[in-house]
SEKOL-299859 format. One record per residue (C-alpha): x, y, z. Coordinates in steps of 0.2 Angstrom, whole numbers, padded with zeros to 4 digits, always signed. Layout:
# residues N
XYZ ...
END
This chain:
# residues 217
+0300-0039+0144 +0300-0025+0128 +0289-0036+0117 +0295-0027+0101 +0313-0028+0108 +0310-0047+0110 +0304-0048+0089 +0321-0039+0083 +0334-0047+0094 +0325-0065+0088 +0326-0058+0070 +0345-0054+0072 +0348-0069+0080 +0340-0080+0068 +0348-0070+0053 +0367-0074+0063 +0362-0093+0065 +0360-0093+0047 +0375-0087+0044 +0385-0097+0056 +0378-0112+0046 +0386-0105+0028 +0402-0100+0040 +0412-0117+0039 +0413-0114+0060 +0398-0128+0062 +0394-0146+0056 +0376-0151+0056 +0366-0142+0070 +0381-0140+0082 +0388-0124+0090 +0373-0110+0096 +0372-0092+0098 +0364-0080+0112 +0360-0061+0111 +0355-0050+0126 +0338-0046+0128 +0339-0034+0145 +0346-0037+0163 +0336-0052+0166 +0333-0061+0148 +0343-0068+0132 +0338-0076+0117 +0348-0091+0109 +0345-0103+0096 +0334-0120+0098 +0340-0136+0102 +0344-0147+0086 +0336-0140+0074 +0343-0138+0055 +0349-0120+0054 +0343-0117+0036 +0324-0121+0041 +0322-0110+0056 +0314-0094+0058 +0313-0078+0071 +0298-0086+0082 +0309-0102+0084 +0322-0092+0093 +0319-0096+0112 +0318-0083+0123 +0327-0086+0142 +0329-0082+0159 +0347-0080+0163 +0343-0082+0182 +0334-0097+0182 +0334-0105+0161 +0317-0105+0161 +0309-0103+0143 +0295-0093+0133 +0286-0104+0122 +0288-0125+0117 +0304-0124+0108 +0321-0131+0121 +0333-0119+0121 +0352-0125+0117 +0357-0136+0128 +0373-0126+0132 +0360-0110+0139 +0370-0112+0154 +0387-0105+0148 +0379-0093+0137 +0368-0085+0155 +0382-0086+0163 +0394-0076+0150 +0379-0064+0151 +0376-0063+0170 +0397-0061+0173 +0400-0050+0158 +0389-0032+0159 +0399-0027+0144 +0395-0041+0133 +0379-0043+0124 +0382-0057+0113 +0390-0074+0113 +0395-0086+0097 +0398-0104+0102 +0406-0115+0086 +0414-0133+0082 +0428-0125+0070 +0442-0137+0063 +0459-0128+0068 +0450-0122+0084 +0448-0139+0090 +0461-0145+0086 +0471-0134+0099 +0453-0141+0109 +0458-0156+0109 +0476-0156+0111 +0471-0142+0128 +0484-0130+0119 +0479-0112+0120 +0482-0102+0108 +0496-0090+0112 +0496-0070+0106 +0506-0071+0089 +0490-0060+0079 +0488-0042+0078 +0467-0044+0075 +0467-0059+0089 +0474-0047+0102 +0464-0033+0097 +0448-0041+0097 +0451-0057+0109 +0461-0050+0120 +0479-0058+0119 +0480-0077+0123 +0465-0089+0119 +0465-0101+0133 +0457-0116+0136 +0443-0120+0147 +0445-0137+0155 +0435-0152+0151 +0418-0156+0156 +0401-0162+0152 +0392-0152+0138 +0377-0144+0143 +0382-0142+0165 +0386-0128+0177 +0402-0136+0177 +0405-0131+0158 +0397-0115+0162 +0410-0110+0177 +0425-0117+0167 +0421-0109+0149 +0417-0092+0160 +0434-0092+0171 +0444-0095+0154 +0436-0078+0146 +0441-0069+0162 +0449-0055+0153 +0447-0062+0135 +0432-0061+0122 +0434-0079+0116 +0442-0095+0123 +0443-0113+0120 +0432-0127+0125 +0444-0144+0129 +0440-0156+0117 +0423-0149+0112 +0425-0132+0104 +0428-0113+0107 +0416-0100+0112 +0418-0080+0104 +0409-0064+0114 +0407-0048+0108 +0395-0030+0112 +0383-0034+0098 +0381-0049+0084 +0392-0044+0074 +0407-0043+0085 +0405-0058+0091 +0404-0067+0075 +0419-0055+0069 +0429-0064+0084 +0423-0082+0081 +0429-0079+0063 +0447-0073+0071 +0449-0084+0085 +0447-0099+0070 +0460-0092+0061 +0471-0087+0076 +0469-0107+0077 +0474-0109+0062 +0490-0097+0060 +0499-0104+0075 +0496-0124+0068 +0503-0117+0053 +0516-0109+0060 +0524-0125+0067 +0530-0130+0054 +0542-0115+0053 +0546-0117+0072 +0532-0107+0081 +0525-0090+0081 +0532-0077+0088 +0521-0069+0104 +0518-0052+0105 +0524-0042+0120 +0512-0040+0134 +0512-0021+0134 +0509-0021+0115 +0492-0034+0119 +0487-0023+0133 +0488-0006+0120 +0483-0017+0104 +0466-0022+0113 +0463-0008+0122 +0462+0004+0105 +0450-0009+0098 +0439-0008+0113 +0438+0011+0115 +0446+0018+0100 +0444+0011+0085 +0430+0014+0071 +0417+0029+0070 +0411+0030+0089 
END
């Protein structure tokens, strides 16, 4: 493990956690964040600590293969979910787990978010699926979420919340915001008879454009 890189990733995760606390995407100490350190380790937020008191050194380094961790602080209970995501998705380097209001409305209803927004399909890859309900923090939850995320950069977690992925922390954070907005737009369109879904051809084109051509690459 590269110690200097570990410190940099810890600082980045800590900054993202403080940003999450002021984003209206979580309440209290709920929600959590992870970032890949290397092929074997990730950095995650600690369990049950108020975001405003967190320091970079409080971010927990976790072995993705066996979930052992460095230091005295316990990692988030959702560490198994984050580890499975990182191991199954080598292109993903960060994950943000939220309990945002409209995403939770959809998750509590076990309703996917259909592909109705341009930014939704570009960043998240299409319909936002719902992972089946499982007890939080379990291996079963990790498997259910990983399944719902296949081919996607975001998913709902039944009766629980949502998770968004990115190639870096900024991208994962943007994905979390877009997922919440898509849920809100979908709920809002129900008063007008429902949203109109984009075609699979347009979804594929826009997602490929964002992943491979968008921005100053």
